[in-house]
C-alpha positions in Angstrom: 58.5 -86.7 30.9 57.6 -85.1 27.4 54.2 -87.1 26.8 53.6 -86.7 30.8 53.1 -82.5 29.6 51.8 -83.1 26.1 48.5 -82.4 27.0 49.1 -79.2 29.1 51.5 -78.0 25.9 48.7 -78.8 23.2 45.9 -76.9 26.0 48.3 -74.3 25.7 48.6 -73.4 22.3 44.9 -74.3 21.9 44.7 -70.8 24.6 46.8 -69.4 22.8 44.9 -69.5 19.9 42.0 -68.8 21.3 42.7 -65.7 22.8 44.5 -64.8 19.7 40.7 -65.1 18.0 39.3 -63.5 20.8 41.4 -60.8 20.4 41.6 -60.3 17.0 37.0 -60.5 17.0 37.2 -57.7 19.5 39.6 -55.5 17.4 37.8 -56.5 14.3 34.3 -55.3 16.4 35.8 -52.3 17.7 36.8 -51.0 13.9 33.9 -51.8 12.6 31.9 -50.1 15.8 34.5 -46.8 15.0 33.7 -47.3 11.8 29.4 -47.3 12.3 30.2 -44.5 14.2 31.6 -42.3 11.7 29.3 -43.0 9.3 26.4 -42.1 11.9 28.1 -38.8 12.9 28.8 -38.1 8.8 25.2 -38.6 8.0 24.0 -36.0 10.7 26.7 -33.8 9.2 25.2 -33.7 6.4 21.2 -34.1 7.7 22.8 -31.0 9.2 23.8 -29.1 6.4 20.8 -30.2 4.2 18.4 -28.6 7.0 20.8 -25.1 7.4 21.0 -25.2 3.6 16.7 -25.0 3.6 16.2 -23.0 6.4 18.5 -20.5 5.1 16.7 -20.6 2.2 13.1 -20.3 3.8 14.4 -17.9 6.1 15.6 -15.2 3.3 11.8 -16.2 1.6 10.2 -15.1 4.5 12.0 -12.0 4.9 11.8 -11.0 1.3 8.3 -10.1 -0.2 7.4 -9.1 -3.4 4.0 -7.6 -4.2 2.8 -4.9 -6.7 -0.3 -3.8 -8.9 -0.6 -3.8 -12.5 -3.9 -1.7 -13.9 -4.5 -0.7 -17.3 -7.4 1.7 -18.0 -9.7 2.8 -21.0 -12.2 5.8 -20.2 -13.9 7.8 -22.5 -15.7 10.7 -22.3 -18.7 13.2 -23.2 -19.4 16.2 -22.6 -20.6 20.0 -22.9 -19.8 23.2 -22.4 -16.7 25.0 -23.6 -16.1 24.6 -27.6 -12.8 23.4 -27.0 -13.7 20.1 -24.9 -13.8 17.0 -27.3 -15.3 13.5 -27.1 -12.2 11.9 -26.8 -11.0 8.0 -25.2 -7.7 7.4 -23.6 -6.3 4.4 -21.8 -3.0 4.1 -19.3 -1.1 1.3 -17.9 0.3 2.1 -14.0 2.3 -0.6 -12.4 3.7 -0.6 -9.3 5.9 -2.9 -8.0 6.8 -3.3 -3.9 9.9 -4.9 -2.3 9.5 -5.7 1.3 12.6 -6.9 3.3 12.1 -7.6 6.6 15.1 -7.9 9.1 13.7 -8.7 11.8 10.7 -8.8 13.7 10.8 -4.8 14.0 12.4 -4.0 11.6 11.5 -3.2 7.5 12.8 -2.0 4.6 10.5 -1.1 2.1 10.4 0.2 -1.6 7.8 1.2 -4.0 8.3 1.7 -8.0 6.0 3.1 -10.4 6.4 2.7 -13.8 3.1 4.3 -16.5 2.0 3.9 -19.8 0.0 6.6 -21.0 -1.9 9.8 -19.0 -5.1 8.6 -19.6 -8.1 11.2 -20.1 -6.6 13.6 -17.3 -4.5 16.2 -19.4 -7.6 16.4 -22.0 -10.8 16.3 -19.9 -11.9 20.0 -19.6 -13.1 19.1 -15.8 -10.8 20.2 -12.4 -10.1 17.1 -10.7 -9.0 14.1 -12.9 -11.1 11.1 -13.9 -8.9 8.7 -12.8 -6.8 9.2 -9.3 -3.3 7.1 -10.8 0.1 8.2 -10.8 0.2 7.4 -14.8 3.6 8.1 -17.3 3.7 12.4 -16.4 3.2 11.5 -12.9 6.1 9.3 -12.0 9.3 11.4 -14.2 10.9 14.1 -11.8 9.2 13.6 -8.9 8.1 16.8 -7.1 10.9 18.9 -9.1 13.5 16.3 -7.2 15.0 14.8 -10.8 13.8 11.4 -10.0 12.1 9.2 -11.9 10.4 5.4 -10.9 11.6 5.2 -7.7 8.4 6.8 -5.6 8.8 5.6 -1.8 12.3 3.9 -0.1 11.6 4.0 3.6 12.9 1.6 6.6 10.8 1.3 9.5 11.4 0.0 13.6 8.4 -0.9 15.6 8.5 -1.4 19.6 6.0 -3.4 20.9 4.6 -2.9 24.0 2.0 -5.4 24.4 -0.6 -7.1 22.8 -2.7 -4.4 22.3 -0.4 -0.8 22.1 3.2 -0.3 19.6 4.7 2.1 18.3 5.9 2.8 14.7 8.8 4.8 13.4 9.4 5.5 9.6 12.3 7.6 7.8 12.5 7.9 4.2 11.0 8.7 0.6 7.1 8.3 2.1 4.4 9.2 1.0 1.6 10.6 3.5 -1.6 9.1 1.9 -0.3 5.8 3.4 -0.2 7.3 6.9 -3.3 10.1 6.9 -7.1 10.4 5.5 -7.4 6.1 5.4 -11.1 4.7 3.7 -12.5 1.4 4.1 -14.2 1.9 1.0 -12.8 5.1 -0.8 -9.1 4.9 -0.7 -7.8 3.2 -3.9 -7.6 4.4 -7.1 -6.5 0.7 -8.9 -9.6 -1.7 -7.3 -12.5 1.6 -5.9 -14.0 4.6 -7.1 -11.3 6.6 -9.9 -12.2 9.9 -9.9 -9.6 12.3 -7.4 -13.2 13.4 -5.7 -13.7 10.2 -3.7 -10.5 8.5 -3.5 -9.4 10.6 -0.9 -10.3 14.3 -0.3 -9.2 17.1 -2.9 -9.9 20.4 -0.8 -6.8 18.5 1.1 -2.4 18.7 0.1 -1.1 15.4 1.6 1.8 14.7 -0.3 3.5 11.9 -2.3 6.1 10.5 -2.6 8.5 12.8 -1.0 11.5 13.0 1.9 9.8 12.7 5.8 9.2 10.9 8.8 6.5 8.7 10.5 4.8 7.9 13.2 2.1 5.4 14.0 0.6 4.8 17.8 -1.4 2.2 17.9 -3.2 1.5 21.3 -6.7 -0.8 21.4 -9.2 0.8 19.1 -7.9 3.8 19.4 -4.5 5.3 16.7 -2.8 8.3 15.9 -0.4 8.6 13.2 2.1 12.0 12.1 3.7 13.2 9.6 6.6 15.4 8.6 7.2 16.0 5.2 10.1 18.2 2.8 8.6 18.5 -0.4 10.7 19.7 -3.5 8.4 21.1 -5.5 4.6 22.1 -4.9 2.4 23.7 -8.4 3.6 27.4 -7.9 7.9 26.1 -7.8 8.4 26.5 -4.0 9.6 24.0 -1.4 7.6 24.0 1.4 7.8 21.7 4.5 4.4 19.6 5.4 2.4 18.4 9.2 -0.3 16.1 9.1 -1.6 14.4 11.9 -4.5 11.6 12.2 -6.4 10.6 14.8 -8.7 7.1 14.8 -10.6 4.8 16.7 -11.8 1.5 15.7 -15.3 1.0 17.0 -17.1 -2.6 16.7 -20.6 -2.9 16.6 -23.9 -5.7 16.0 -23.1 -4.3 12.4 -19.2 -4.6 11.9 -16.6 -2.5 12.0 -16.1 1.1 11.7 -13.5 3.2 12.0 -13.9 6.5 12.7 -11.1 9.4 11.9 -10.1 13.1 12.7 -7.0 14.4 10.0 -5.6 17.8 10.6 -3.2 19.3 7.4 -0.9 21.8 7.3 1.5 23.4 4.9 4.5 26.1 5.2 4.3 29.5 3.3 4.6 28.3 -0.5 2.1 29.1 -2.4 0.8 32.5 -4.1 -2.3 34.6 -2.4 -5.0 35.5 -4.9 -3.5 38.4 -5.4 -0.7 36.6 -6.7 1.8 39.4 -4.1 2.4 37.0 -1.6 3.3 33.3 -0.2 0.7 31.6 2.1 0.7 28.7 3.6 -1.9 25.8 3.9 -3.7 24.3 6.5 -7.0 21.8 6.7 -9.4 20.1 8.5 -10.7 16.2 7.2 -12.9 13.6 9.1 -13.1 10.1 7.6 -15.8 7.2 8.5 -16.4 4.3 7.0 -19.0 2.1 8.6 -20.4 -1.7 8.1 -23.7 -2.2 8.3 -24.1 -5.9 8.2 -22.3 -8.7 5.7 -23.4 -7.1 3.1 -23.4 -3.4 3.3 -20.6 -1.1 3.8 -21.0 3.0 4.0 -18.6 6.1 4.4 -18.6 9.8 4.5 -15.6 12.1 4.3 -15.9 16.6 5.1 -13.7 18.6 5.8 -12.8 22.4 4.9 -9.6 24.6 4.4 -8.6 27.9 4.6 -8.9 30.0 1.7 -5.3 32.1 2.4 -3.4 30.9 -0.7 -5.3 30.0 -3.7 -7.5 26.7 -3.7 -10.2 25.5 -6.7 -12.7 24.1 -3.5 -12.5 25.3 0.4 -15.4 22.4 1.3 -16.0 19.0 0.3 -18.7 16.9 1.0 -18.7 13.3 0.4 -19.8 9.7 0.6 -21.2 6.9 -0.6 -22.2 3.0 0.1 -20.3 -0.6 -0.6 -22.1 -3.3 -1.3 -20.3 -7.1 -1.5 -21.0 -9.7 -4.0 -22.5 -12.3 -1.9 -25.6 -10.8 -2.2 -26.1 -12.3 -5.7 -23.1 -15.5 -4.5 -19.8 -14.1 -5.6 -17.8 -12.8 -2.2 -15.2 -11.5 -3.9 -17.2 -8.9 -6.1 -18.4 -5.8 -4.6 -20.7 -2.2 -6.4 -19.8 1.0 -5.5 -21.8 4.2 -5.5 -20.1 7.9 -4.6 -21.2 11.3 -4.9 -18.9 14.1 -3.8 -19.4 17.8 -3.5 -17.3 20.6 -3.6 -17.7 24.3 -3.2 -16.1 27.8 -1.5 -12.8 28.0 -3.5 -11.3 31.4 -4.4 -10.9 31.0 -8.4 -13.8 31.6 -10.1 -15.5 28.2 -9.2 -18.9 28.1 -7.5 -19.0 24.6 -7.1 -18.2 21.4 -8.3 -20.1 17.8 -7.8 -19.2 14.2 -9.0 -20.7 11.1 -8.9 -19.5 7.5 -9.9 -20.6 4.2 -9.7 -18.4 0.8 -10.1 -19.1 -2.8 -10.4 -16.1 -4.8 -10.1 -15.8 -8.4 -10.9 -13.2 -10.8 -9.4 -11.8 -12.9 -12.4 -9.7 -14.9 -9.6 -7.2 -14.3 -6.9 -5.6 -11.7 -9.1 -7.4 -9.9 -11.9 -10.6 -8.4 -11.7 -12.2 -6.4 -14.0 -14.4 -2.9 -12.9 -16.4 -1.2 -15.2 -16.6 2.3 -14.6 -19.5 5.4 -15.1 -18.5 8.9 -13.4 -21.5 11.9 -14.3 -19.0 15.6 -13.6 -20.3 19.2 -13.6 -18.4 22.5 -12.7 -20.4 25.5 -12.3 -18.4 28.5 -12.8 -19.4 32.3 -11.2 -20.8 34.7 -13.4 -17.9 36.0 -15.5 -15.5 33.4 -14.2 -15.4 31.0 -16.4 -17.7 28.7 -18.8 -19.8 25.8 -16.7 -18.7 22.3 -18.3 -20.6 19.1 -17.5 -20.7 15.1 -18.8 -19.6 12.2 -18.6 -17.0 9.4 -18.4 -17.5 6.1 -18.5 -14.6 3.4 -18.6 -13.3 -0.2 -18.4 -10.2 -1.2 -15.9 -8.6 -4.3 -15.9 -6.4 -4.8 -12.3 -3.7 -7.4 -12.0 -2.5 -7.5 -7.7 -0.4 -9.9 -6.8 
């Protein structure tokens, strides 16, 4: 009987062994699949973590921008006129780093610092206008009588973008009115363009810098409107005052190139001595600032304006202009030559007229450094009995690093 079913027993054992082997193999395969799945999940997590770290650092780099300018200049003056005027040379080295933090596409914090060694010729030259309009050593200390040193601007800006052509930006904090008023493509930067005060901004105007205030910038297509309100801690008479400024701009595209045409109005509260020094008066002025490209190599600019004479002022009227010649004319596109002239008169402090002529050639050494050779001729003419006329030359060299 046993022999009859022995093959059945053997077959059953073989089947049991086979089933067990299949079961073990299936369990092992399942375990291996689970292990592979866990390894893949771990690799994905590691990859995501690495991307997150890289993305976070990249986002941080995109949000924070460090820029700035450093310029060293040495100027020599040769003057004739007052006996106390001397032929001498002085240098100065201002450094202005900037930090921009872009929180979102429309929100930005901005900080600008100013450090400087030396005051150059500004304190010792006999002319009414500064031969270098930079923020030098004395300019970055006790700013506007606020007992604040070195921090020039610190503001927050939010921009509303209504369309591709229309935007509105609101800024508030420590601001510089000249960042929004009296702009000019060829005569607005004392570190890379003209050095003399007469050709950087309108010296018969009085847009203040580096104090508490707010600004509005509206742009629509080719039109723009900038408005500034500031509270200034102290003027040259030791009085606090409020400042209000408005600029209307129009950008014009012509076959010759782009042009910008601006009208500027400035006004401040009654904080200045009148000519008799018996009362305080306010100030107000109007300016026009135009710049126009005349082809690929030449640009021209003009700035003129008038202020009232209720307060003590050295100049009432300004007429200035010049040309810019790009280095592509001689095969160096980053170089340029600037030639400018300024005429000021109409003040009530004994000055009949002031004339400034300046020419410079700027050589771009690389994308960061540029060397400028500069020459100025200045002339102050006084009304009879009001002072001694003075004229002379100021030559200079300026090395600028922009980063």
